[in-house]
Each structure stands twice: as C-alpha cells, then as structure tokens.
CHARMM internal coordinates of N, CA and C (Angstrom, degrees):
IC EDIT
DIST 1 N 1 CA 1.4444
DIST 1 CA 1 C 1.5411
ANGL 1 N 1 CA 1 C 106.84
DIST 1 C 2 N 1.2981
ANGL 1 CA 1 C 2 N 115.53
DIHE 1 N 1 CA 1 C 2 N 139.59
DIST 2 N 2 CA 1.4075
ANGL 1 C 2 N 2 CA 123.83
DIHE 1 CA 1 C 2 N 2 CA 176.71
DIST 2 CA 2 C 1.5497
ANGL 2 N 2 CA 2 C 113.98
DIHE 1 C 2 N 2 CA 2 C -55.99
DIST 2 C 3 N 1.3217
ANGL 2 CA 2 C 3 N 119.16
DIHE 2 N 2 CA 2 C 3 N 131.51
DIST 3 N 3 CA 1.4810
ANGL 2 C 3 N 3 CA 121.64
DIHE 2 CA 2 C 3 N 3 CA -176.26
DIST 3 CA 3 C 1.6280
ANGL 3 N 3 CA 3 C 110.51
DIHE 2 C 3 N 3 CA 3 C -62.32
DIST 3 C 4 N 1.2528
ANGL 3 CA 3 C 4 N 118.24
DIHE 3 N 3 CA 3 C 4 N -36.62
DIST 4 N 4 CA 1.4807
ANGL 3 C 4 N 4 CA 116.56
DIHE 3 CA 3 C 4 N 4 CA 175.07
DIST 4 CA 4 C 1.4618
ANGL 4 N 4 CA 4 C 113.96
DIHE 3 C 4 N 4 CA 4 C -68.07
DIST 4 C 5 N 1.2548
ANGL 4 CA 4 C 5 N 118.41
DIHE 4 N 4 CA 4 C 5 N -37.57
DIST 5 N 5 CA 1.4190
ANGL 4 C 5 N 5 CA 121.40
DIHE 4 CA 4 C 5 N 5 CA 176.23
DIST 5 CA 5 C 1.6121
ANGL 5 N 5 CA 5 C 111.33
DIHE 4 C 5 N 5 CA 5 C -60.23
DIST 5 C 6 N 1.3603
ANGL 5 CA 5 C 6 N 111.03
DIHE 5 N 5 CA 5 C 6 N -44.65
DIST 6 N 6 CA 1.4940
ANGL 5 C 6 N 6 CA 120.94
DIHE 5 CA 5 C 6 N 6 CA -172.82
DIST 6 CA 6 C 1.5644
ANGL 6 N 6 CA 6 C 101.86
DIHE 5 C 6 N 6 CA 6 C -67.71
DIST 6 C 7 N 1.3392
ANGL 6 CA 6 C 7 N 119.04
DIHE 6 N 6 CA 6 C 7 N -48.26
DIST 7 N 7 CA 1.4228
ANGL 6 C 7 N 7 CA 120.48
DIHE 6 CA 6 C 7 N 7 CA 178.10
DIST 7 CA 7 C 1.4512
ANGL 7 N 7 CA 7 C 116.66
DIHE 6 C 7 N 7 CA 7 C -58.53
DIST 7 C 8 N 1.3323
ANGL 7 CA 7 C 8 N 115.97
DIHE 7 N 7 CA 7 C 8 N -37.50
DIST 8 N 8 CA 1.4348
ANGL 7 C 8 N 8 CA 116.75
DIHE 7 CA 7 C 8 N 8 CA -179.13
DIST 8 CA 8 C 1.6397
ANGL 8 N 8 CA 8 C 112.98
DIHE 7 C 8 N 8 CA 8 C -67.22
DIST 8 C 9 N 1.3211
ANGL 8 CA 8 C 9 N 112.71
DIHE 8 N 8 CA 8 C 9 N -34.51
DIST 9 N 9 CA 1.3921
ANGL 8 C 9 N 9 CA 121.49
DIHE 8 CA 8 C 9 N 9 CA 179.21
DIST 9 CA 9 C 1.5362
ANGL 9 N 9 CA 9 C 108.79
DIHE 8 C 9 N 9 CA 9 C -60.75
DIST 9 C 10 N 1.3000
ANGL 9 CA 9 C 10 N 117.76
DIHE 9 N 9 CA 9 C 10 N -38.99
DIST 10 N 10 CA 1.4717
ANGL 9 C 10 N 10 CA 125.46
DIHE 9 CA 9 C 10 N 10 CA 175.04
DIST 10 CA 10 C 1.4851
ANGL 10 N 10 CA 10 C 113.98
DIHE 9 C 10 N 10 CA 10 C -67.05
DIST 10 C 11 N 1.3066
ANGL 10 CA 10 C 11 N 116.39
DIHE 10 N 10 CA 10 C 11 N -55.25
DIST 11 N 11 CA 1.4473
ANGL 10 C 11 N 11 CA 122.89
DIHE 10 CA 10 C 11 N 11 CA -176.79
DIST 11 CA 11 C 1.5527
ANGL 11 N 11 CA 11 C 111.00
DIHE 10 C 11 N 11 CA 11 C -71.56
DIST 11 C 12 N 1.1989
ANGL 11 CA 11 C 12 N 121.86
DIHE 11 N 11 CA 11 C 12 N -25.85
DIST 12 N 12 CA 1.4493
ANGL 11 C 12 N 12 CA 122.29
DIHE 11 CA 11 C 12 N 12 CA 178.53
DIST 12 CA 12 C 1.5931
ANGL 12 N 12 CA 12 C 113.14
DIHE 11 C 12 N 12 CA 12 C -87.06
DIST 12 C 13 N 1.1680
ANGL 12 CA 12 C 13 N 118.11
DIHE 12 N 12 CA 12 C 13 N -7.73
DIST 13 N 13 CA 1.3997
ANGL 12 C 13 N 13 CA 119.96
DIHE 12 CA 12 C 13 N 13 CA -172.56
DIST 13 CA 13 C 1.6725
ANGL 13 N 13 CA 13 C 105.92
DIHE 12 C 13 N 13 CA 13 C -85.01
DIST 13 C 14 N 1.3225
ANGL 13 CA 13 C 14 N 117.73
DIHE 13 N 13 CA 13 C 14 N 146.10
DIST 14 N 14 CA 1.4888
ANGL 13 C 14 N 14 CA 117.74
DIHE 13 CA 13 C 14 N 14 CA -175.51
DIST 14 CA 14 C 1.5626
ANGL 14 N 14 CA 14 C 111.65
DIHE 13 C 14 N 14 CA 14 C -67.39
DIST 14 C 15 N 1.2309
ANGL 14 CA 14 C 15 N 118.79
DIHE 14 N 14 CA 14 C 15 N 146.31
DIST 15 N 15 CA 1.5271
ANGL 14 C 15 N 15 CA 126.02
DIHE 14 CA 14 C 15 N 15 CA 173.34
DIST 15 CA 15 C 1.5090
ANGL 15 N 15 CA 15 C 107.00
DIHE 14 C 15 N 15 CA 15 C -78.65
DIST 15 C 16 N 1.4192
ANGL 15 CA 15 C 16 N 111.77
DIHE 15 N 15 CA 15 C 16 N 146.99
DIST 16 N 16 CA 1.5040
ANGL 15 C 16 N 16 CA 116.60
DIHE 15 CA 15 C 16 N 16 CA 170.50
DIST 16 CA 16 C 1.5626
ANGL 16 N 16 CA 16 C 104.80
DIHE 15 C 16 N 16 CA 16 C -67.49
DIST 16 C 17 N 1.2962
ANGL 16 CA 16 C 17 N 111.95
DIHE 16 N 16 CA 16 C 17 N 155.87
DIST 17 N 17 CA 1.4894
ANGL 16 C 17 N 17 CA 117.51
DIHE 16 CA 16 C 17 N 17 CA 173.59
DIST 17 CA 17 C 1.5385
ANGL 17 N 17 CA 17 C 107.47
DIHE 16 C 17 N 17 CA 17 C -74.43
DIST 17 C 18 N 1.2999
ANGL 17 CA 17 C 18 N 112.74
DIHE 17 N 17 CA 17 C 18 N 132.53
DIST 18 N 18 CA 1.5631
ANGL 17 C 18 N 18 CA 120.32
DIHE 17 CA 17 C 18 N 18 CA 173.27
DIST 18 CA 18 C 1.4889
ANGL 18 N 18 CA 18 C 108.68
DIHE 17 C 18 N 18 CA 18 C -74.83
DIST 18 C 19 N 1.4125
ANGL 18 CA 18 C 19 N 114.15
DIHE 18 N 18 CA 18 C 19 N 135.53
DIST 19 N 19 CA 1.4140
ANGL 18 C 19 N 19 CA 121.43
DIHE 18 CA 18 C 19 N 19 CA 171.08
DIST 19 CA 19 C 1.5045
ANGL 19 N 19 CA 19 C 112.17
DIHE 18 C 19 N 19 CA 19 C -88.10
DIST 19 C 20 N 1.2539
ANGL 19 CA 19 C 20 N 113.36
DIHE 19 N 19 CA 19 C 20 N -34.35
DIST 20 N 20 CA 1.4944
ANGL 19 C 20 N 20 CA 122.42
DIHE 19 CA 19 C 20 N 20 CA -177.83
DIST 20 CA 20 C 1.4997
ANGL 20 N 20 CA 20 C 110.08
DIHE 19 C 20 N 20 CA 20 C -135.78
DIST 20 C 21 N 1.2964
ANGL 20 CA 20 C 21 N 126.41
DIHE 20 N 20 CA 20 C 21 N 137.07
DIST 21 N 21 CA 1.4113
ANGL 20 C 21 N 21 CA 122.00
DIHE 20 CA 20 C 21 N 21 CA -177.37
DIST 21 CA 21 C 1.5869
ANGL 21 N 21 CA 21 C 104.14
DIHE 20 C 21 N 21 CA 21 C -119.43
DIST 21 C 22 N 1.2701
ANGL 21 CA 21 C 22 N 116.94
DIHE 21 N 21 CA 21 C 22 N 131.27
DIST 22 N 22 CA 1.5014
ANGL 21 C 22 N 22 CA 122.64
DIHE 21 CA 21 C 22 N 22 CA 173.70
DIST 22 CA 22 C 1.4154
ANGL 22 N 22 CA 22 C 111.55
DIHE 21 C 22 N 22 CA 22 C -128.49
DIST 22 C 23 N 1.3219
ANGL 22 CA 22 C 23 N 119.41
DIHE 22 N 22 CA 22 C 23 N 160.88
DIST 23 N 23 CA 1.4153
ANGL 22 C 23 N 23 CA 120.59
DIHE 22 CA 22 C 23 N 23 CA 178.93
DIST 23 CA 23 C 1.5393
ANGL 23 N 23 CA 23 C 109.64
DIHE 22 C 23 N 23 CA 23 C -120.58
DIST 23 C 24 N 1.2787
ANGL 23 CA 23 C 24 N 122.75
DIHE 23 N 23 CA 23 C 24 N 146.70
DIST 24 N 24 CA 1.3515
ANGL 23 C 24 N 24 CA 129.32
DIHE 23 CA 23 C 24 N 24 CA -172.25
DIST 24 CA 24 C 1.5844
ANGL 24 N 24 CA 24 C 107.09
DIHE 23 C 24 N 24 CA 24 C -129.57
DIST 24 C 25 N 1.3361
ANGL 24 CA 24 C 25 N 120.62
DIHE 24 N 24 CA 24 C 25 N 104.19
DIST 25 N 25 CA 1.5086
ANGL 24 C 25 N 25 CA 124.71
DIHE 24 CA 24 C 25 N 25 CA -179.72
DIST 25 CA 25 C 1.4942
ANGL 25 N 25 CA 25 C 107.67
DIHE 24 C 25 N 25 CA 25 C -95.00
DIST 25 C 26 N 1.3393
ANGL 25 CA 25 C 26 N 115.15
DIHE 25 N 25 CA 25 C 26 N 128.29
DIST 26 N 26 CA 1.4035
ANGL 25 C 26 N 26 CA 121.84
DIHE 25 CA 25 C 26 N 26 CA -178.80
DIST 26 CA 26 C 1.5833
ANGL 26 N 26 CA 26 C 107.56
DIHE 25 C 26 N 26 CA 26 C -125.11
DIST 26 C 27 N 1.2828
ANGL 26 CA 26 C 27 N 113.72
DIHE 26 N 26 CA 26 C 27 N 141.41
DIST 27 N 27 CA 1.4804
ANGL 26 C 27 N 27 CA 117.80
DIHE 26 CA 26 C 27 N 27 CA 177.36
DIST 27 CA 27 C 1.5976
ANGL 27 N 27 CA 27 C 106.28
DIHE 26 C 27 N 27 CA 27 C -94.92
DIST 27 C 28 N 1.3105
ANGL 27 CA 27 C 28 N 109.27
DIHE 27 N 27 CA 27 C 28 N 130.44
DIST 28 N 28 CA 1.4413
ANGL 27 C 28 N 28 CA 116.99
DIHE 27 CA 27 C 28 N 28 CA -176.13
DIST 28 CA 28 C 1.4952
ANGL 28 N 28 CA 28 C 112.77
DIHE 27 C 28 N 28 CA 28 C -156.19
DIST 28 C 29 N 1.2892
ANGL 28 CA 28 C 29 N 122.28
DIHE 28 N 28 CA 28 C 29 N 149.11
DIST 29 N 29 CA 1.3578
ANGL 28 C 29 N 29 CA 124.46
DIHE 28 CA 28 C 29 N 29 CA -178.61
DIST 29 CA 29 C 1.5153
ANGL 29 N 29 CA 29 C 117.71
DIHE 28 C 29 N 29 CA 29 C 65.78
DIST 29 C 30 N 1.2140
ANGL 29 CA 29 C 30 N 117.69
DIHE 29 N 29 CA 29 C 30 N -167.43
DIST 30 N 30 CA 1.4375
ANGL 29 C 30 N 30 CA 127.41
DIHE 29 CA 29 C 30 N 30 CA 173.40
DIST 30 CA 30 C 1.4287
ANGL 30 N 30 CA 30 C 118.00
DIHE 29 C 30 N 30 CA 30 C -116.28
DIST 30 C 31 N 1.3322
ANGL 30 CA 30 C 31 N 118.60
DIHE 30 N 30 CA 30 C 31 N 145.76
DIST 31 N 31 CA 1.4593
ANGL 30 C 31 N 31 CA 116.09
DIHE 30 CA 30 C 31 N 31 CA -176.54
DIST 31 CA 31 C 1.6116
ANGL 31 N 31 CA 31 C 107.22
DIHE 30 C 31 N 31 CA 31 C -69.66
DIST 31 C 32 N 1.1948
ANGL 31 CA 31 C 32 N 119.46
DIHE 31 N 31 CA 31 C 32 N 156.69
DIST 32 N 32 CA 1.4481
ANGL 31 C 32 N 32 CA 126.16
DIHE 31 CA 31 C 32 N 32 CA 177.86
DIST 32 CA 32 C 1.4228
ANGL 32 N 32 CA 32 C 113.78
DIHE 31 C 32 N 32 CA 32 C -123.60
DIST 32 C 33 N 1.2674
ANGL 32 CA 32 C 33 N 123.27
DIHE 32 N 32 CA 32 C 33 N 130.24
DIST 33 N 33 CA 1.4686
ANGL 32 C 33 N 33 CA 131.91
DIHE 32 CA 32 C 33 N 33 CA -174.52
DIST 33 CA 33 C 1.5771
ANGL 33 N 33 CA 33 C 108.16
DIHE 32 C 33 N 33 CA 33 C -128.94
DIST 33 C 34 N 1.3955
ANGL 33 CA 33 C 34 N 111.65
DIHE 33 N 33 CA 33 C 34 N 138.73
DIST 34 N 34 CA 1.3737
ANGL 33 C 34 N 34 CA 120.82
DIHE 33 CA 33 C 34 N 34 CA -179.42
DIST 34 CA 34 C 1.5636
ANGL 34 N 34 CA 34 C 103.95
DIHE 33 C 34 N 34 CA 34 C -125.47
DIST 34 C 35 N 1.3806
ANGL 34 CA 34 C 35 N 118.52
DIHE 34 N 34 CA 34 C 35 N 145.20
DIST 35 N 35 CA 1.4654
ANGL 34 C 35 N 35 CA 122.74
DIHE 34 CA 34 C 35 N 35 CA -179.60
DIST 35 CA 35 C 1.5964
ANGL 35 N 35 CA 35 C 106.45
DIHE 34 C 35 N 35 CA 35 C -91.08
DIST 35 C 36 N 1.3149
ANGL 35 CA 35 C 36 N 112.28
DIHE 35 N 35 CA 35 C 36 N 128.53
DIST 36 N 36 CA 1.4762
ANGL 35 C 36 N 36 CA 122.99
DIHE 35 CA 35 C 36 N 36 CA 179.52
DIST 36 CA 36 C 1.6833
ANGL 36 N 36 CA 36 C 102.95
DIHE 35 C 36 N 36 CA 36 C -72.76
DIST 36 C 37 N 1.3326
ANGL 36 CA 36 C 37 N 111.30
DIHE 36 N 36 CA 36 C 37 N 115.47
DIST 37 N 37 CA 1.5185
ANGL 36 C 37 N 37 CA 110.87
DIHE 36 CA 36 C 37 N 37 CA 174.19
DIST 37 CA 37 C 1.3577
ANGL 37 N 37 CA 37 C 124.25
DIHE 36 C 37 N 37 CA 37 C -57.57
DIST 37 C 38 N 1.3808
ANGL 37 CA 37 C 38 N 116.53
DIHE 37 N 37 CA 37 C 38 N -21.26
DIST 38 N 38 CA 1.3818
ANGL 37 C 38 N 38 CA 124.25
DIHE 37 CA 37 C 38 N 38 CA -177.26
DIST 38 CA 38 C 1.5391
ANGL 38 N 38 CA 38 C 116.86
DIHE 37 C 38 N 38 CA 38 C -83.80
DIST 38 C 39 N 1.4189
ANGL 38 CA 38 C 39 N 107.98
DIHE 38 N 38 CA 38 C 39 N -40.62
DIST 39 N 39 CA 1.6248
ANGL 38 C 39 N 39 CA 118.74
DIHE 38 CA 38 C 39 N 39 CA -179.88
DIST 39 CA 39 C 1.4782
ANGL 39 N 39 CA 39 C 106.67
DIHE 38 C 39 N 39 CA 39 C -102.69
DIST 39 C 40 N 1.2711
ANGL 39 CA 39 C 40 N 123.52
DIHE 39 N 39 CA 39 C 40 N -14.11
DIST 40 N 40 CA 1.4444
ANGL 39 C 40 N 40 CA 118.89
DIHE 39 CA 39 C 40 N 40 CA -160.35
DIST 40 CA 40 C 1.4711
ANGL 40 N 40 CA 40 C 126.29
DIHE 39 C 40 N 40 CA 40 C 49.54
DIST 40 C 41 N 1.3960
ANGL 40 CA 40 C 41 N 110.46
DIHE 40 N 40 CA 40 C 41 N 17.86
DIST 41 N 41 CA 1.4989
ANGL 40 C 41 N 41 CA 119.45
DIHE 40 CA 40 C 41 N 41 CA 171.29
DIST 41 CA 41 C 1.5254
ANGL 41 N 41 CA 41 C 106.44
DIHE 40 C 41 N 41 CA 41 C -80.03
DIST 41 C 42 N 1.3064
ANGL 41 CA 41 C 42 N 111.71
DIHE 41 N 41 CA 41 C 42 N 153.22
DIST 42 N 42 CA 1.5191
ANGL 41 C 42 N 42 CA 120.72
DIHE 41 CA 41 C 42 N 42 CA 171.62
DIST 42 CA 42 C 1.5424
ANGL 42 N 42 CA 42 C 108.78
DIHE 41 C 42 N 42 CA 42 C -93.14
DIST 42 C 43 N 1.2731
ANGL 42 CA 42 C 43 N 112.51
DIHE 42 N 42 CA 42 C 43 N 126.34
DIST 43 N 43 CA 1.5287
ANGL 42 C 43 N 43 CA 123.48
DIHE 42 CA 42 C 43 N 43 CA -178.27
DIST 43 CA 43 C 1.4061
ANGL 43 N 43 CA 43 C 116.32
DIHE 42 C 43 N 43 CA 43 C -108.15
DIST 43 C 44 N 1.2256
ANGL 43 CA 43 C 44 N 129.10
DIHE 43 N 43 CA 43 C 44 N 129.69
DIST 44 N 44 CA 1.4217
ANGL 43 C 44 N 44 CA 131.31
DIHE 43 CA 43 C 44 N 44 CA 173.92
DIST 44 CA 44 C 1.5462
ANGL 44 N 44 CA 44 C 109.96
DIHE 43 C 44 N 44 CA 44 C -71.44
DIST 44 C 45 N 1.3727
ANGL 44 CA 44 C 45 N 114.52
DIHE 44 N 44 CA 44 C 45 N 111.37
DIST 45 N 45 CA 1.3580
ANGL 44 C 45 N 45 CA 122.37
DIHE 44 CA 44 C 45 N 45 CA 174.44
DIST 45 CA 45 C 1.4928
ANGL 45 N 45 CA 45 C 122.87
DIHE 44 C 45 N 45 CA 45 C -103.00
DIST 45 C 46 N 1.2927
ANGL 45 CA 45 C 46 N 115.63
DIHE 45 N 45 CA 45 C 46 N -10.76
DIST 46 N 46 CA 1.3883
ANGL 45 C 46 N 46 CA 124.10
DIHE 45 CA 45 C 46 N 46 CA 170.60
DIST 46 CA 46 C 1.5612
ANGL 46 N 46 CA 46 C 111.98
DIHE 45 C 46 N 46 CA 46 C -150.31
DIST 46 C 47 N 1.2705
ANGL 46 CA 46 C 47 N 113.14
DIHE 46 N 46 CA 46 C 47 N 126.30
DIST 47 N 47 CA 1.4355
ANGL 46 C 47 N 47 CA 121.50
DIHE 46 CA 46 C 47 N 47 CA -177.52
DIST 47 CA 47 C 1.5627
ANGL 47 N 47 CA 47 C 110.02
DIHE 46 C 47 N 47 CA 47 C -82.52
DIST 47 C 48 N 1.2352
ANGL 47 CA 47 C 48 N 117.00
DIHE 47 N 47 CA 47 C 48 N 164.74
DIST 48 N 48 CA 1.5393
ANGL 47 C 48 N 48 CA 123.34
DIHE 47 CA 47 C 48 N 48 CA 172.94
DIST 48 CA 48 C 1.3946
ANGL 48 N 48 CA 48 C 117.99
DIHE 47 C 48 N 48 CA 48 C -88.52
DIST 48 C 49 N 1.4021
ANGL 48 CA 48 C 49 N 115.52
DIHE 48 N 48 CA 48 C 49 N -0.82
DIST 49 N 49 CA 1.4472
ANGL 48 C 49 N 49 CA 121.00
DIHE 48 CA 48 C 49 N 49 CA -174.03
DIST 49 CA 49 C 1.5870
ANGL 49 N 49 CA 49 C 107.56
DIHE 48 C 49 N 49 CA 49 C -105.36
DIST 49 C 50 N 1.2764
ANGL 49 CA 49 C 50 N 108.05
DIHE 49 N 49 CA 49 C 50 N 147.27
DIST 50 N 50 CA 1.6152
ANGL 49 C 50 N 50 CA 119.16
DIHE 49 CA 49 C 50 N 50 CA 179.43
DIST 50 CA 50 C 1.5026
ANGL 50 N 50 CA 50 C 105.44
DIHE 49 C 50 N 50 CA 50 C -129.34
DIST 50 C 51 N 1.4374
ANGL 50 CA 50 C 51 N 115.31
DIHE 50 N 50 CA 50 C 51 N 119.51
DIST 51 N 51 CA 1.4129
ANGL 50 C 51 N 51 CA 119.76
DIHE 50 CA 50 C 51 N 51 CA -175.91
DIST 51 CA 51 C 1.5956
ANGL 51 N 51 CA 51 C 104.07
DIHE 50 C 51 N 51 CA 51 C -105.06
DIST 51 C 52 N 1.2866
ANGL 51 CA 51 C 52 N 117.09
DIHE 51 N 51 CA 51 C 52 N 128.38
DIST 52 N 52 CA 1.4576
ANGL 51 C 52 N 52 CA 120.30
DIHE 51 CA 51 C 52 N 52 CA 173.00
DIST 52 CA 52 C 1.4369
ANGL 52 N 52 CA 52 C 110.40
DIHE 51 C 52 N 52 CA 52 C -124.79
DIST 52 C 53 N 1.3253
ANGL 52 CA 52 C 53 N 121.18
DIHE 52 N 52 CA 52 C 53 N 145.86
DIST 53 N 53 CA 1.3797
ANGL 52 C 53 N 53 CA 130.27
DIHE 52 CA 52 C 53 N 53 CA -178.53
DIST 53 CA 53 C 1.4637
ANGL 53 N 53 CA 53 C 110.60
DIHE 52 C 53 N 53 CA 53 C -99.31
DIST 53 C 54 N 1.3514
ANGL 53 CA 53 C 54 N 115.85
DIHE 53 N 53 CA 53 C 54 N 134.88
DIST 54 N 54 CA 1.5191
ANGL 53 C 54 N 54 CA 117.62
DIHE 53 CA 53 C 54 N 54 CA -172.88
DIST 54 CA 54 C 1.5792
ANGL 54 N 54 CA 54 C 106.92
DIHE 53 C 54 N 54 CA 54 C -138.88
DIST 54 C 55 N 1.3100
ANGL 54 CA 54 C 55 N 114.38
DIHE 54 N 54 CA 54 C 55 N 151.89
DIST 55 N 55 CA 1.5269
ANGL 54 C 55 N 55 CA 117.50
DIHE 54 CA 54 C 55 N 55 CA 178.42
DIST 55 CA 55 C 1.5142
ANGL 55 N 55 CA 55 C 102.65
DIHE 54 C 55 N 55 CA 55 C -106.89
DIST 55 C 56 N 1.2684
ANGL 55 CA 55 C 56 N 123.38
DIHE 55 N 55 CA 55 C 56 N 103.91
DIST 56 N 56 CA 1.3555
ANGL 55 C 56 N 56 CA 126.74
DIHE 55 CA 55 C 56 N 56 CA 176.60
DIST 56 CA 56 C 1.5631
ANGL 56 N 56 CA 56 C 116.53
DIHE 55 C 56 N 56 CA 56 C -53.78
DIST 56 C 57 N 1.2127
ANGL 56 CA 56 C 57 N 111.51
DIHE 56 N 56 CA 56 C 57 N -43.10
DIST 57 N 57 CA 1.4655
ANGL 56 C 57 N 57 CA 124.57
DIHE 56 CA 56 C 57 N 57 CA 179.03
DIST 57 CA 57 C 1.6260
ANGL 57 N 57 CA 57 C 111.11
DIHE 56 C 57 N 57 CA 57 C -55.29
DIST 57 C 58 N 1.3691
ANGL 57 CA 57 C 58 N 113.48
DIHE 57 N 57 CA 57 C 58 N -27.43
DIST 58 N 58 CA 1.3979
ANGL 57 C 58 N 58 CA 123.12
DIHE 57 CA 57 C 58 N 58 CA -177.18
DIST 58 CA 58 C 1.4948
ANGL 58 N 58 CA 58 C 116.71
DIHE 57 C 58 N 58 CA 58 C -95.12
DIST 58 C 59 N 1.4135
ANGL 58 CA 58 C 59 N 112.11
DIHE 58 N 58 CA 58 C 59 N 9.48
DIST 59 N 59 CA 1.4453
ANGL 58 C 59 N 59 CA 118.23
DIHE 58 CA 58 C 59 N 59 CA 179.81
DIST 59 CA 59 C 1.5306
ANGL 59 N 59 CA 59 C 110.23
DIHE 58 C 59 N 59 CA 59 C 91.02
DIST 59 C 60 N 1.4001
ANGL 59 CA 59 C 60 N 118.84
DIHE 59 N 59 CA 59 C 60 N 17.47
DIST 60 N 60 CA 1.4458
ANGL 59 C 60 N 60 CA 125.53
DIHE 59 CA 59 C 60 N 60 CA 178.94
DIST 60 CA 60 C 1.4751
ANGL 60 N 60 CA 60 C 115.19
DIHE 59 C 60 N 60 CA 60 C 74.81
DIST 60 C 61 N 1.3048
ANGL 60 CA 60 C 61 N 117.93
DIHE 60 N 60 CA 60 C 61 N 24.28
DIST 61 N 61 CA 1.4959
ANGL 60 C 61 N 61 CA 122.27
DIHE 60 CA 60 C 61 N 61 CA 177.38
DIST 61 CA 61 C 1.5199
ANGL 61 N 61 CA 61 C 109.15
DIHE 60 C 61 N 61 CA 61 C -75.61
DIST 61 C 62 N 1.3278
ANGL 61 CA 61 C 62 N 108.00
DIHE 61 N 61 CA 61 C 62 N 139.14
DIST 62 N 62 CA 1.5304
ANGL 61 C 62 N 62 CA 118.54
DIHE 61 CA 61 C 62 N 62 CA 178.65
DIST 62 CA 62 C 1.4761
ANGL 62 N 62 CA 62 C 110.85
DIHE 61 C 62 N 62 CA 62 C -78.69
END
COOR INIT
IC SEED 1 N 1 CA 1 C
IC BUILD
C-alpha cells in the first residue's frame, strides 16, 4: 500500500473522545534567535520546549 494513502487513513479517521486531558512539556533542541533588522534586537523565534497533549485515561497516548 502507498505510504501516503496509509497515512491519510490514519489522519482522516476520527479521534476518540478524551476523558481527561493532560499536557507534557519536554525540553528539546536549542532555542533559535534572529536579529530584527529594524531594531537590531535579538528575538526568540523558536523555543526549546515542546508541549504535547495526552489523555492519561487512554494510557497516555498522544
């Protein structure tokens, strides 16, 4: 089976209703900053944190 077709079957299927919603914050990667050409200030454009949402009642699946 074509991988795109197989992926679409998964992403198009309805999600089960969550009984409880939890969040899981994970530190990963490095922060990324870019300099604003107008002000010369450095701006944070990518944080090092990733937040995922989980349903603990469903065994912690995301």
